[in-house]
N, C-alpha and C positions, 0 to 999 in steps of 0.2 A: 568495352569489356574490362574485366579486371586486369591489372598490370598495365593500365594506361591505354588499353586497346578497345575501349567502349565507344561505339559510334552512337549510342543511345543515351547521351547526356540528357538532363532534365530539360524538356522543351520550354519555350517561352510561355506557353499557355498551360503548363503543367499545374494541376490543382483546380482547374475550372470544373464547372459542372458538379481446483484440485483438492486440496484439503477441504472438507465440508464443515460448515458452521451451522449446525442444526439446533442450536440452543433456542429455547423459546424466550422471547423478550416480552415482559408483561409490565405495562406502566399504568398504574392507577386504575386497575380493574378493566381496562380496555381489552379487546380481544387479543390474545397473545399473537405475536408475529414470529413465524419460523424464520430463523436467521438468514437462510438463503433466499427469502422471498424477494422477488423482483420488485424494485421500486417503480412507481408510476408518476411520471410527469414532475411537476413542481421544480422546474429549473435545472434538471439534469437528465442525462441519458447515457446508458451503457449499452451500446448497440449490439454486442454479441455475447452477452452474459446469459447463461454460463458458457464456458469454453466449448469450442467445437469438438465433438467426439473424434477420437483418433481415426476412426474408419472413414470419416468425411474429409480428411485433410489431403488425401492423395487419390487421384483418379486419372483415368485415361480419357482423352478427348478425340474428336474428329474435326475435320474442316468445318462441318455444319455446326458443331457444338462449340467451336472456339469462341465465338462472341459471348455466349452465355457463361461458359466455363472460365474464361480468362478476362475478357474485356469488362463485362458487367461485374463479375465476382471480385475483380481487383479494386472495385470501388468500396468494397467492404473491408478488405485487408490485402496486403501484397500477395501476388500469385507468381510462383515460379513455373516456367514452362520448360520442360526437359525434352529436347528434340533428340530422338534416338532411333536405332534400327536393330533388328534381331541379330544381324551379322557383326555388329560393332563390339569388339572386345572391351575397349575403354568405357563404353556405355554400361556394360555389365558390372564393371568395377565401380562406377559412380552411383549406380542405382541404390544399393543398400546404404551408402554413405549419405546421399541427399535425402532419402526417405527417413532415415533415423534422425537427421538434423531437423527436418520439418516437424516430425513428431515431438522432438524435444522442445521446439519453440512453443508448444502448447496452444496452437490455434492462432498465433500471430501471423502465420504465413501458410499458404496452401501450395500444393504441388500438383501440376497438371502435366501428364506425359503424352507426347504425340509421336507416333511411329511414322517417320518420314517416308518409309517405303509405301505405306498405305495412304498417307495424307501429306503429299509433298508441297502443296500450294502455299501454306502459311510459311513454311521454312524458306521457300523461294522468295516470298514477299519481304521477309526479314533479312534476306541476304545470307542465310546460313550456308557456309561452304565446307564445314567439317563438323563432325559430331564426336562426342556429345557436345551439344551447345545448350546453354541454359540462359533464358531471358527472364528478367524480373519485371513484372507489370504492377504499376500503381495507378489508381484512378484512370484506368483504361489506356495508359501509355506505357511503352517499354522504357525503363529508367536505368537499367544496369544489366550486367550479364557476365558470363565467363564461358570459355571453351576448354574442353579437355577434362580428364578425370582428376580433379583436384583432391588433395588429401582431406581427411575429415576436419582438421583444424582450420583449413582455409575455407571450406564450405560453411562451417559454423560461423566464422568471422564474416563471411559474405552475408549470411542471413541476419546476424546481429546488426550489421551496418544497415541492412535494408529495413529492419523493423525498429531501429533505434528511434525512440520517441513516439512510435505508433501507439495511439491511445493514451499517451502521457497527458496531453491537455485535457482529455475527457476524464481521466482518473482524477487529475488535480481539480477539475471543476466539480466533480462529484464530492470529493472530500471537503471542498469549500462549502458546497450546498449542505453537507451534513453538519458542519460547524454552525451555519446560519440557522438550520433547523433546531439545533440545541439551544442557540441563543434566543430563538423565538418560542422555546418551550415545547417544541414538537419532537419529543424523544422518539416517538414511534417512527416518524419519517426518517430521522437520523439513523436509527437502527437498521431500517430497510436499505438505506443508501450504503452504510458501511458493509452490510451483508452482500450487496451486489458487487461492491468493489472487491471483496474477498473471493467472490466467485471468479472474478477475472484475474486477480492477483492475490493468491492465498497467503503470500508472505508480506503483504503490504502492512508495515508496522503502524502507520497512522490509523488504518482501518481496524486492525487488531486492538490497538490501544483504545480507540474511540468506542468500539462495540463493548469491550470489557468495562470501560468506565461507565457506560450507560447501564449495563447490567448491575454493576456494583452500586451505583447511585439509586437504582430501583430496588435494592435490598436483595438481589440475587447473587450473593457472594460466591457460591459454589459454581454457578454458571460462568461468572466472570473469570474465576480461576481456570475453568476449563478452556475458555477462549484464549487466555494468556498462555496456557500450556501448549497450544497449537503453534505458537511462534517458534521458528527454528532457533536452535541454540545460538547461532551467530547473531541473531537479532535480539536476544534476551536483554541486552543492556541498552537498546535503543531508547531514546528519550520518551516517546509516547507510551512505551510498555513499562519502562522504569517508573514513570509518573504514577501509573495505576498501581503498580506493586507497592510503591511508597505509600500511597493513599490507603491501601488495604492494610499495610503494616501499622499505620497510624491509628486506624480504626480499632485494631486489636489492642493497641497500646492504651486506649482510653476506656476500654470495656469495663474496667473495675474501678474507675476513679470516683464514681459517685456524683454528688450534686455540686454544682459550681458555687452555690450559695455558701456552703460550708467552707469552701476554699477561700472565698472572699472574706468571710468572717475571720478566718485565721490570719489573713493579710491585714485586716483592720486592726487586729490585736498586735501583730508583729510584721511590719512591712519588710523585714529582712528574712522572712520565712520563704527562702528560695524554692524549696520543694513544693510548697503550696502554689507559688506563682508559676512554677514549671508545669504542675498538673493542671492549673487553670488554663494555661496556654494550650494544652492538648485538648481540653474541653472546648475552648473557644474555637479552635480550628475545626473540631468535629461538628460544631454548630454552624460553621461557615463564616465565622467572623475572623477572617484572615488578618486584617489589620490589627485587631486587638491581640490575637495570638502572637503575632510578630512583636508587638510592642511589649508584651509580657516577657518574652525571652530577651529582648533587647535591654529591658530594665535589669534583668539578672546579669547580663554581660557588663552593663554599665556599672553595677554595684560590686560585682565580684566575678571577674573574668575566669578565675580558677575554680569556681564552684563546681563540684561534681566532675572534676577533670575536664573542664571546658564544655560541660554537658549542654548548657543553654545554646551556645554557638553551634554545636554539633546538631542539636535538634532543629535549630533554625534552618540549617542547610538541608535537613530532611524535608522540612516544609517547602523550601524552594524547589526541591526535586519533585514533590507531589503537586505543587501548584503550577509548575512550568516556568521556564525562564522568562517568558514574555508577559506573565501575569502582572497586573499593576501592583499587587501586594508584594510580589517577589522583587520587582524593580525598586519599589520604595524602601522596603526593609533592607535590601542589599546595599543601597546607598547609605542608609543609616548605620548598618553594621561596619561598612568600610570606614566611615567617619569615626566610629568608636575605636576601631582597631588601629588606625593609622594616624590618629590625631595626636 
């Protein structure tokens, strides 16, 4: 039990055996995909997306129903079993606390309640000697528990510990599959995967940023902005979201720059026309030529670091943010910039 009193440590054979994203995603004339659409196959699986309705998270069980309600169900997600009785005062204190905590977990854990006056057998088999007694089951096995009416903070901490990492590997695998789909040119599948992740974890910044980026690259700027707007305030500066925001800002910046040929002609006439080279860098980036864009700005830094109040270096940093810290163009240009600044 909690406080070092748990006789149900993990056995040797343990492990054997909200926000809605309804934007339509349209790529190249294919049938639009509704953002919450469940993905199918292709190397990933989200077993309980969307989240379990609150009404299905808490139920009463019987001796006959214990196997299905607890043992089998705990193979899908952890299940708490609350042993109680109508005459038990502490049980009445614990009930609203544990029920609220389970609902707050958003489907990562379920609660099954068993009246030991009506169904004493299971409690006897588990060695319950006082109530309330709460046992946590995972993969068909009791793995933790506590006795007594714990305060809300301790019940929440107990559940947090129980579900820590639950589904984490699955989410990570899905996000990796989405990246692979993008790399393989299958934006439709990537959008479906990101949407499924957001059904499970509405605040997942990688999925929010990934879906918004797909929308933006597909020309659906308003929809991309709507997806980004769903990110909680505390996550607005997260790298995956900031990268898309930076990319959108850069797109607005180049909207009125015109043709790159005219800028190249200006540079042929005057190689020190830094404004022309700066504007050309923006257009090169917009066309996806990141290496050329970086080189244009590095050339300005090399020739005149103070031009436009260090504007070339500042713009290059915006590129880095939009491209991502691990992008090859970012890594290469950052090395060159450091060499220029510190040589």
